[in-house]
N, CA and C atoms as a LAMMPS dump frame, in Angstrom:
ITEM: TIMESTEP
0
ITEM: NUMBER OF ATOMS
501
ITEM: BOX BOUNDS ff ff ff
-5.0000000000000000e+02 5.0000000000000000e+02
-5.0000000000000000e+02 5.0000000000000000e+02
-5.0000000000000000e+02 5.0000000000000000e+02
ITEM: ATOMS id mol type element x y z
1 1 1 N -349.037 -78.052 184.879
2 1 2 C -349.681 -78.274 183.522
3 1 3 C -350.559 -77.295 182.948
4 2 1 N -351.256 -76.381 183.745
5 2 2 C -352.255 -75.333 183.385
6 2 3 C -351.141 -74.199 182.789
7 3 1 N -350.415 -73.789 183.638
8 3 2 C -349.367 -72.652 183.568
9 3 3 C -348.66 -72.895 181.923
10 4 1 N -348.388 -74.305 181.785
11 4 2 C -347.861 -74.566 180.291
12 4 3 C -348.894 -74.039 179.499
13 5 1 N -350.159 -74.737 179.622
14 5 2 C -351.144 -74.532 178.501
15 5 3 C -351.348 -72.764 178.384
16 6 1 N -351.541 -72.352 179.544
17 6 2 C -351.908 -70.756 179.376
18 6 3 C -350.533 -70.107 178.616
19 7 1 N -349.232 -70.652 179.094
20 7 2 C -348.428 -70.048 178.201
21 7 3 C -348.326 -70.198 176.518
22 8 1 N -348.798 -71.456 176.407
23 8 2 C -349.149 -71.689 174.785
24 8 3 C -350.379 -71.217 174.436
25 9 1 N -351.079 -70.871 175.384
26 9 2 C -352.396 -70.226 174.463
27 9 3 C -351.883 -68.472 174.214
28 10 1 N -351.175 -68.051 175.229
29 10 2 C -350.611 -66.513 174.722
30 10 3 C -349.696 -66.789 173.645
31 11 1 N -348.919 -67.538 173.008
32 11 2 C -348.324 -67.527 172.066
33 11 3 C -348.959 -67.786 170.992
34 12 1 N -350.26 -68.941 170.908
35 12 2 C -351.128 -69.07 169.783
36 12 3 C -351.928 -67.466 169.717
37 13 1 N -352.44 -66.867 170.813
38 13 2 C -353.041 -65.552 170.61
39 13 3 C -352.137 -64.51 169.702
40 14 1 N -350.978 -64.463 170.065
41 14 2 C -349.854 -63.474 169.523
42 14 3 C -349.688 -63.927 168.368
43 15 1 N -349.437 -65.226 167.63
44 15 2 C -349.384 -65.406 166.421
45 15 3 C -351.008 -65.046 165.516
46 16 1 N -351.792 -65.488 166.139
47 16 2 C -353.261 -64.995 165.551
48 16 3 C -353.255 -63.388 165.626
49 17 1 N -352.647 -62.594 166.545
50 17 2 C -352.54 -61.318 166.028
51 17 3 C -351.674 -60.728 165.251
52 18 1 N -350.592 -61.324 164.818
53 18 2 C -349.683 -61.152 163.862
54 18 3 C -350.611 -61.536 162.791
55 19 1 N -350.967 -62.92 162.331
56 19 2 C -351.322 -63.363 161.201
57 19 3 C -352.88 -62.216 160.643
58 20 1 N -353.689 -62.08 161.659
59 20 2 C -355.261 -61.127 161.324
60 20 3 C -354.867 -60.003 161.46
61 21 1 N -354.059 -59.356 162.394
62 21 2 C -354.177 -57.813 162.584
63 21 3 C -353.161 -56.94 162.082
64 22 1 N -351.633 -57.772 162.474
65 22 2 C -350.54 -57.055 161.951
66 22 3 C -350.258 -57.015 160.665
67 23 1 N -350.475 -58.298 159.804
68 23 2 C -350.333 -58.34 158.476
69 23 3 C -351.497 -57.747 157.681
70 24 1 N -351.057 -57.161 156.476
71 24 2 C -352.17 -56.782 155.81
72 24 3 C -353.429 -57.768 155.232
73 25 1 N -354.406 -57.207 155.436
74 25 2 C -355.429 -58.532 154.967
75 25 3 C -355.828 -58.978 153.387
76 26 1 N -355.966 -59.875 152.969
77 26 2 C -356.315 -60.162 151.452
78 26 3 C -357.503 -58.899 150.793
79 27 1 N -358.549 -58.825 151.96
80 27 2 C -359.124 -57.823 151.839
81 27 3 C -359.994 -57.256 152.97
82 28 1 N -360.385 -56.342 153.197
83 28 2 C -361.048 -55.921 154.43
84 28 3 C -362.238 -55.148 153.966
85 29 1 N -363.192 -55.574 154.992
86 29 2 C -364.871 -55.082 154.73
87 29 3 C -364.865 -53.96 155.234
88 30 1 N -365.854 -53.041 155.205
89 30 2 C -365.549 -51.396 155.482
90 30 3 C -366.06 -51.423 156.902
91 31 1 N -367.266 -52.46 157.574
92 31 2 C -367.63 -52.609 158.404
93 31 3 C -366.997 -53.504 159.553
94 32 1 N -365.951 -53.61 159.253
95 32 2 C -365.215 -54.818 160.091
96 32 3 C -365.421 -56.26 159.406
97 33 1 N -364.657 -57.053 159.688
98 33 2 C -364.582 -58.524 159.17
99 33 3 C -363.326 -58.591 158.006
100 34 1 N -362.687 -59.338 157.702
101 34 2 C -361.655 -59.406 156.757
102 34 3 C -361.146 -61.032 156.345
103 35 1 N -360.42 -61.058 154.962
104 35 2 C -359.827 -62.164 154.761
105 35 3 C -358.586 -62.041 154.904
106 36 1 N -357.873 -62.928 155.566
107 36 2 C -356.427 -63.151 155.758
108 36 3 C -355.711 -64.306 155.545
109 37 1 N -354.559 -63.899 155.379
110 37 2 C -353.653 -65.126 155.235
111 37 3 C -353.555 -65.826 156.09
112 38 1 N -354.54 -66.502 156.415
113 38 2 C -354.544 -67.66 157.368
114 38 3 C -354.518 -67.274 158.876
115 39 1 N -355.344 -66.262 159.074
116 39 2 C -355.143 -65.594 160.283
117 39 3 C -355.928 -66.378 161.739
118 40 1 N -356.846 -67.101 160.974
119 40 2 C -357.76 -68.135 162.174
120 40 3 C -356.851 -69.014 162.345
121 41 1 N -355.883 -69.849 161.798
122 41 2 C -355.281 -70.962 162.078
123 41 3 C -354.707 -71.047 163.326
124 42 1 N -353.926 -70.022 163.702
125 42 2 C -353.554 -70.402 165.365
126 42 3 C -354.503 -70.76 166.065
127 43 1 N -355.685 -69.901 166.222
128 43 2 C -356.597 -70.264 167.493
129 43 3 C -357.061 -71.661 167.225
130 44 1 N -357.593 -71.992 165.821
131 44 2 C -358.15 -73.22 165.907
132 44 3 C -357.168 -74.396 165.833
133 45 1 N -355.824 -74.217 165.672
134 45 2 C -354.949 -75.254 166.031
135 45 3 C -354.669 -75.388 167.346
136 46 1 N -354.731 -74.249 168.135
137 46 2 C -354.763 -74.335 169.695
138 46 3 C -355.983 -75.163 170.038
139 47 1 N -357.091 -74.964 169.376
140 47 2 C -358.21 -75.62 169.834
141 47 3 C -358.335 -77.015 169.46
142 48 1 N -357.601 -77.542 168.529
143 48 2 C -357.57 -78.835 167.748
144 48 3 C -356.321 -79.622 169.22
145 49 1 N -355.763 -78.712 169.484
146 49 2 C -354.625 -79.169 170.187
147 49 3 C -354.809 -79.577 171.661
148 50 1 N -355.697 -78.586 172.292
149 50 2 C -355.879 -78.48 173.588
150 50 3 C -357.139 -78.715 174.27
151 51 1 N -358.156 -78.783 173.296
152 51 2 C -359.441 -79.188 173.357
153 51 3 C -360.322 -77.843 173.817
154 52 1 N -361.616 -78.39 173.87
155 52 2 C -362.753 -77.19 173.877
156 52 3 C -362.612 -76.075 175.039
157 53 1 N -362.275 -76.566 176.16
158 53 2 C -362.18 -75.493 177.185
159 53 3 C -361.125 -74.575 177.041
160 54 1 N -359.883 -74.888 176.638
161 54 2 C -358.916 -74.063 176.702
162 54 3 C -358.93 -73.432 174.976
163 55 1 N -359.851 -73.884 173.964
164 55 2 C -360.109 -73.475 173.211
165 55 3 C -360.624 -71.915 172.788
166 56 1 N -361.849 -72.329 173.565
167 56 2 C -362.77 -71.669 173.84
168 56 3 C -362.067 -70.246 174.429
169 57 1 N -361.383 -70.304 176.129
170 57 2 C -360.53 -69.606 176.747
171 57 3 C -360.174 -68.55 175.385
172 58 1 N -359.022 -69.363 175.293
173 58 2 C -358.1 -68.5 173.787
174 58 3 C -359.051 -67.681 173.031
175 59 1 N -359.761 -68.034 172.391
176 59 2 C -360.601 -67.457 171.616
177 59 3 C -361.128 -66.359 172.099
178 60 1 N -361.895 -66.288 173.501
179 60 2 C -362.482 -65.328 174.034
180 60 3 C -361.377 -64.147 174.205
181 61 1 N -360.184 -64.777 174.651
182 61 2 C -359.317 -63.34 174.981
183 61 3 C -358.795 -62.868 173.71
184 62 1 N -358.429 -63.686 172.842
185 62 2 C -358.245 -63.127 171.568
186 62 3 C -359.214 -61.883 171.043
187 63 1 N -360.539 -62.27 171.007
188 63 2 C -361.693 -61.575 170.618
189 63 3 C -361.849 -60.165 171.775
190 64 1 N -361.182 -60.355 173.437
191 64 2 C -361.519 -59.132 173.792
192 64 3 C -360.046 -58.14 173.313
193 65 1 N -359.029 -58.618 172.936
194 65 2 C -357.97 -57.881 172.593
195 65 3 C -358.359 -57.354 171.168
196 66 1 N -358.617 -57.834 170.315
197 66 2 C -359.018 -57.466 168.991
198 66 3 C -359.91 -56.407 168.754
199 67 1 N -361.083 -56.415 170.1
200 67 2 C -362.285 -55.286 170.054
201 67 3 C -361.724 -54.081 170.296
202 68 1 N -360.346 -54.276 170.83
203 68 2 C -359.557 -52.853 171.065
204 68 3 C -358.302 -52.54 170.123
205 69 1 N -358.163 -53.238 169.063
206 69 2 C -357.449 -53.105 168.163
207 69 3 C -357.839 -51.763 166.673
208 70 1 N -356.969 -50.97 166.306
209 70 2 C -357.666 -50.211 165.256
210 70 3 C -358.024 -51.32 164.004
211 71 1 N -359.107 -50.516 163.536
212 71 2 C -360.27 -51.465 162.71
213 71 3 C -361.122 -52.225 163.194
214 72 1 N -361.272 -52.493 164.518
215 72 2 C -362.388 -52.719 165.283
216 72 3 C -363.759 -51.727 165.221
217 73 1 N -364.889 -52.443 164.695
218 73 2 C -366.064 -51.587 164.644
219 73 3 C -367.191 -52.098 165.525
220 74 1 N -367.385 -51.18 166.661
221 74 2 C -368.588 -51.52 167.9
222 74 3 C -369.354 -50.311 167.622
223 75 1 N -370.766 -50.732 167.358
224 75 2 C -371.578 -49.459 167.283
225 75 3 C -372.763 -49.793 168.525
226 76 1 N -372.676 -51.006 169.246
227 76 2 C -373.56 -51.237 169.924
228 76 3 C -373.002 -52.23 171.084
229 77 1 N -373.234 -52.159 172.242
230 77 2 C -372.434 -53.446 173.156
231 77 3 C -373.016 -54.688 172.975
232 78 1 N -374.216 -55.088 172.643
233 78 2 C -374.455 -56.295 172.06
234 78 3 C -373.841 -56.647 170.915
235 79 1 N -373.847 -55.77 170.093
236 79 2 C -372.998 -56.12 168.53
237 79 3 C -371.493 -56.365 169.155
238 80 1 N -371.194 -55.376 169.976
239 80 2 C -369.785 -55.633 170.25
240 80 3 C -369.383 -57.13 170.805
241 81 1 N -370.174 -57.669 172.031
242 81 2 C -369.799 -58.682 172.55
243 81 3 C -370.037 -59.781 171.671
244 82 1 N -371.026 -59.822 170.787
245 82 2 C -371.162 -60.772 169.759
246 82 3 C -370.049 -61.076 168.77
247 83 1 N -369.758 -60.075 168.087
248 83 2 C -368.647 -59.723 167.107
249 83 3 C -367.417 -60.079 167.652
250 84 1 N -366.874 -59.987 168.927
251 84 2 C -365.509 -60.103 169.448
252 84 3 C -365.553 -61.326 170.342
253 85 1 N -365.509 -61.181 171.442
254 85 2 C -365.183 -62.19 172.489
255 85 3 C -366.036 -63.396 172.212
256 86 1 N -367.546 -63.172 171.745
257 86 2 C -368.223 -64.719 171.983
258 86 3 C -367.954 -65.446 170.156
259 87 1 N -367.496 -64.564 169.296
260 87 2 C -367.424 -64.772 167.789
261 87 3 C -365.847 -65.598 168.123
262 88 1 N -365.133 -65.002 168.6
263 88 2 C -363.819 -65.703 168.475
264 88 3 C -363.567 -67.006 169.522
265 89 1 N -364.342 -66.845 170.861
266 89 2 C -364.633 -67.97 171.552
267 89 3 C -364.986 -69.06 170.782
268 90 1 N -365.937 -68.961 169.961
269 90 2 C -366.849 -70.024 169.55
270 90 3 C -365.855 -70.954 168.255
271 91 1 N -364.933 -70.475 168.046
272 91 2 C -363.481 -71.038 167.017
273 91 3 C -363.103 -72.398 167.862
274 92 1 N -363.221 -71.847 169.364
275 92 2 C -362.793 -72.895 170.254
276 92 3 C -363.723 -74.103 170.267
277 93 1 N -365.143 -74.295 169.62
278 93 2 C -365.662 -75.261 169.475
279 93 3 C -364.848 -76.673 168.686
280 94 1 N -363.876 -75.976 167.948
281 94 2 C -363.175 -77.066 167.126
282 94 3 C -362.648 -77.884 168.04
283 95 1 N -362.077 -77.676 169.43
284 95 2 C -361.384 -78.596 170.442
285 95 3 C -362.499 -79.716 170.928
286 96 1 N -363.637 -79.623 170.499
287 96 2 C -364.712 -80.594 170.69
288 96 3 C -364.601 -81.797 169.685
289 97 1 N -363.811 -81.594 168.856
290 97 2 C -363.914 -82.851 167.344
291 97 3 C -362.512 -82.601 167.387
292 98 1 N -361.591 -82.691 167.988
293 98 2 C -360.063 -83.051 167.841
294 98 3 C -359.579 -84.032 166.73
295 99 1 N -360.335 -85.156 166.543
296 99 2 C -360.122 -86.37 166.008
297 99 3 C -360.527 -86.183 164.722
298 100 1 N -361.523 -85.182 164.218
299 100 2 C -361.728 -84.918 162.942
300 100 3 C -361.715 -83.363 162.384
301 101 1 N -360.601 -82.858 162.628
302 101 2 C -360.33 -81.528 162.485
303 101 3 C -361.004 -80.893 161.217
304 102 1 N -361.36 -81.144 160.169
305 102 2 C -362.016 -80.27 159.351
306 102 3 C -363.615 -80.17 159.733
307 103 1 N -364.169 -81.158 160.638
308 103 2 C -365.548 -80.962 161.297
309 103 3 C -365.294 -79.763 162.429
310 104 1 N -364.264 -80.251 163.1
311 104 2 C -363.931 -78.872 164.127
312 104 3 C -363.717 -77.371 163.621
313 105 1 N -362.517 -77.72 162.374
314 105 2 C -362.853 -76.27 161.944
315 105 3 C -364.101 -75.579 160.958
316 106 1 N -364.834 -76.598 160.892
317 106 2 C -366.144 -76.091 160.091
318 106 3 C -366.999 -75.683 161.111
319 107 1 N -367.074 -76.34 162.762
320 107 2 C -368.435 -75.94 163.69
321 107 3 C -367.366 -74.503 164.156
322 108 1 N -366.602 -74.415 164.499
323 108 2 C -365.859 -73.455 164.859
324 108 3 C -366.087 -72.235 164.048
325 109 1 N -366.12 -72.331 162.95
326 109 2 C -365.987 -71.122 161.687
327 109 3 C -367.593 -70.954 161.882
328 110 1 N -368.538 -71.91 161.838
329 110 2 C -369.719 -71.719 161.451
330 110 3 C -370.379 -70.971 162.944
331 111 1 N -369.701 -71.454 164.112
332 111 2 C -369.738 -70.705 165.402
333 111 3 C -369.854 -69.111 165.058
334 112 1 N -368.535 -69.002 164.569
335 112 2 C -368.278 -67.649 164.36
336 112 3 C -369.072 -66.78 163.567
337 113 1 N -369.465 -67.388 162.349
338 113 2 C -370.612 -66.682 161.684
339 113 3 C -371.629 -66.8 162.485
340 114 1 N -372.253 -67.398 162.912
341 114 2 C -373.558 -67.505 163.425
342 114 3 C -373.601 -66.3 164.908
343 115 1 N -372.433 -66.004 165.56
344 115 2 C -372.214 -65.136 166.242
345 115 3 C -372.146 -63.374 165.475
346 116 1 N -371.253 -63.351 164.447
347 116 2 C -371.353 -62.362 163.603
348 116 3 C -372.639 -61.877 163.251
349 117 1 N -373.293 -63.378 162.532
350 117 2 C -374.496 -62.91 161.872
351 117 3 C -375.662 -62.319 162.823
352 118 1 N -375.687 -62.658 163.96
353 118 2 C -376.708 -62.209 165.314
354 118 3 C -375.997 -60.373 165.479
355 119 1 N -374.636 -60.377 165.563
356 119 2 C -374.315 -59.029 165.405
357 119 3 C -374.774 -58.058 164.377
358 120 1 N -374.569 -58.653 163.056
359 120 2 C -374.817 -58.027 162.005
360 120 3 C -376.511 -57.56 161.915
361 121 1 N -377.117 -58.47 162.556
362 121 2 C -378.856 -57.922 162.543
363 121 3 C -378.771 -56.805 163.17
364 122 1 N -378.352 -56.913 164.211
365 122 2 C -378.181 -55.443 165.087
366 122 3 C -377.841 -54.293 164.173
367 123 1 N -376.626 -54.509 163.975
368 123 2 C -376.103 -53.385 162.738
369 123 3 C -376.865 -53.24 161.716
370 124 1 N -377.329 -53.986 160.873
371 124 2 C -378.066 -53.707 159.632
372 124 3 C -379.265 -53.314 159.917
373 125 1 N -379.969 -53.675 160.901
374 125 2 C -381.309 -53.143 161.009
375 125 3 C -381.225 -51.508 161.596
376 126 1 N -380.215 -51.318 162.329
377 126 2 C -379.716 -49.724 162.543
378 126 3 C -379.76 -48.994 161.418
379 127 1 N -379.445 -49.502 160.206
380 127 2 C -379.093 -48.946 158.934
381 127 3 C -380.584 -48.957 157.999
382 128 1 N -381.673 -49.461 158.68
383 128 2 C -382.939 -49.808 158.055
384 128 3 C -382.697 -50.662 156.931
385 129 1 N -381.812 -51.512 156.625
386 129 2 C -381.748 -52.772 156.025
387 129 3 C -382.372 -53.883 156.418
388 130 1 N -382.959 -54.651 155.601
389 130 2 C -383.312 -55.915 156.505
390 130 3 C -381.789 -56.734 157.015
391 131 1 N -382.293 -56.599 158.334
392 131 2 C -380.805 -57.324 158.9
393 131 3 C -380.502 -58.866 158.878
394 132 1 N -381.047 -59.445 158.583
395 132 2 C -381.268 -61.038 158.323
396 132 3 C -380.475 -61.356 156.882
397 133 1 N -380.916 -60.31 155.882
398 133 2 C -380.234 -60.658 154.645
399 133 3 C -378.949 -60.292 154.737
400 134 1 N -379.216 -58.675 155.115
401 134 2 C -377.977 -57.941 154.913
402 134 3 C -376.565 -58.385 155.776
403 135 1 N -377.114 -58.985 156.874
404 135 2 C -375.891 -59.796 157.918
405 135 3 C -375.387 -61.114 157.208
406 136 1 N -376.399 -61.789 156.571
407 136 2 C -375.746 -63.385 155.946
408 136 3 C -375.104 -62.837 154.527
409 137 1 N -375.149 -61.789 153.811
410 137 2 C -374.525 -61.459 153.045
411 137 3 C -373.048 -61.195 153.621
412 138 1 N -373.202 -59.984 154.297
413 138 2 C -371.727 -59.494 154.682
414 138 3 C -371.025 -60.242 155.182
415 139 1 N -371.436 -61.234 156.234
416 139 2 C -370.41 -61.798 157.197
417 139 3 C -370.08 -63.185 156.079
418 140 1 N -371.028 -63.602 154.976
419 140 2 C -370.423 -64.86 154.414
420 140 3 C -369.444 -64.428 153.327
421 141 1 N -369.609 -62.839 153
422 141 2 C -368.471 -62.537 151.86
423 141 3 C -367.101 -62.765 152.634
424 142 1 N -366.945 -62.606 153.892
425 142 2 C -365.402 -62.695 154.467
426 142 3 C -365.214 -63.999 154.951
427 143 1 N -366.299 -64.534 155.76
428 143 2 C -365.966 -66.041 156.21
429 143 3 C -366.087 -67.234 155.463
430 144 1 N -366.819 -67.023 154.387
431 144 2 C -366.337 -68.473 153.419
432 144 3 C -364.984 -68.52 152.833
433 145 1 N -364.28 -67.423 152.253
434 145 2 C -363.396 -67.495 152.01
435 145 3 C -362.102 -67.651 152.809
436 146 1 N -362.292 -67.232 154.309
437 146 2 C -361.552 -67.447 155.401
438 146 3 C -361.759 -68.777 155.933
439 147 1 N -362.803 -69.459 155.765
440 147 2 C -363.036 -70.835 156.306
441 147 3 C -361.857 -71.595 155.015
442 148 1 N -362.322 -71.307 153.867
443 148 2 C -361.472 -72.162 152.838
444 148 3 C -359.794 -71.865 152.974
445 149 1 N -359.76 -70.765 153.225
446 149 2 C -357.9 -70.655 153.355
447 149 3 C -357.595 -71.426 154.698
448 150 1 N -358.408 -71.32 155.819
449 150 2 C -357.904 -71.771 156.809
450 150 3 C -358.202 -73.383 156.661
451 151 1 N -359.066 -74.071 156.255
452 151 2 C -359.16 -75.43 155.948
453 151 3 C -358.17 -76.054 154.931
454 152 1 N -357.681 -75.25 154.095
455 152 2 C -356.49 -75.693 153.361
456 152 3 C -355.272 -75.552 153.867
457 153 1 N -355.123 -74.74 154.881
458 153 2 C -353.759 -74.704 155.662
459 153 3 C -353.459 -75.625 156.825
460 154 1 N -354.493 -75.702 157.407
461 154 2 C -354.747 -76.832 158.253
462 154 3 C -354.508 -78.382 157.563
463 155 1 N -354.994 -78.449 156.601
464 155 2 C -355.167 -79.931 155.873
465 155 3 C -353.777 -79.796 155.645
466 156 1 N -353.095 -79.126 154.972
467 156 2 C -351.591 -79.121 154.634
468 156 3 C -350.822 -79.337 155.498
469 157 1 N -350.998 -78.608 156.947
470 157 2 C -350.292 -78.906 157.685
471 157 3 C -350.587 -80.247 158.554
472 158 1 N -351.659 -80.671 158.511
473 158 2 C -351.639 -82.238 159.083
474 158 3 C -351.395 -83.283 158.161
475 159 1 N -351.318 -82.982 156.82
476 159 2 C -350.697 -83.919 156.151
477 159 3 C -349.345 -84.351 155.848
478 160 1 N -348.668 -83.022 155.796
479 160 2 C -347.155 -82.809 155.859
480 160 3 C -346.373 -83.271 157.352
481 161 1 N -347.804 -83.417 158.552
482 161 2 C -347.165 -83.57 159.656
483 161 3 C -346.326 -82.79 160.299
484 162 1 N -346.298 -81.407 160.04
485 162 2 C -345.481 -80.319 160.419
486 162 3 C -345.756 -79.963 161.694
487 163 1 N -346.922 -80.054 162.084
488 163 2 C -347.562 -79.889 163.446
489 163 3 C -348.399 -80.958 163.789
490 164 1 N -348.129 -81.472 164.975
491 164 2 C -348.862 -82.622 165.545
492 164 3 C -349.585 -82.298 166.674
493 165 1 N -351.028 -82.673 166.448
494 165 2 C -351.767 -81.997 167.769
495 165 3 C -351.594 -82.962 168.946
496 166 1 N -351.091 -84.272 168.741
497 166 2 C -350.851 -85.108 169.797
498 166 3 C -349.638 -84.662 170.677
499 167 1 N -348.828 -84.111 170.313
500 167 2 C -347.737 -84.078 171.242
501 167 3 C -347.635 -82.899 172.438
């Protein structure tokens, strides 16, 4: 069973790489972060399907891979840890709310925002800008639209029963 779940995690991570990293984003922020065409859906879907433990694992693995892909922006080890493995692992928190997907998606993306927000404080403080305000604005600019797109896509998938998290 574990091998099956790990193989499934690999497929969902690969789908995330295609949707989030290979396809052009709707827009890309100058120091990292972007709004994609449902780039977070596979990771969140996997978390809703397999639960907290496996969702956090898949998110962390994707974050580690993503950190080494072109376009990643690391200026400090703490910022890199927060922005990549921890931020994407937090999407796995959705797995704790499998019965209420919109709550799970919200918690997962809020977790990602908080990690990126903390990383942004490190980054913006290094630029002599108010780290708290700069980070909140910067991360909100791309994560709010990303949340809206992700929530709409997962809602449609659930409504049309195209994917069933209980199979």
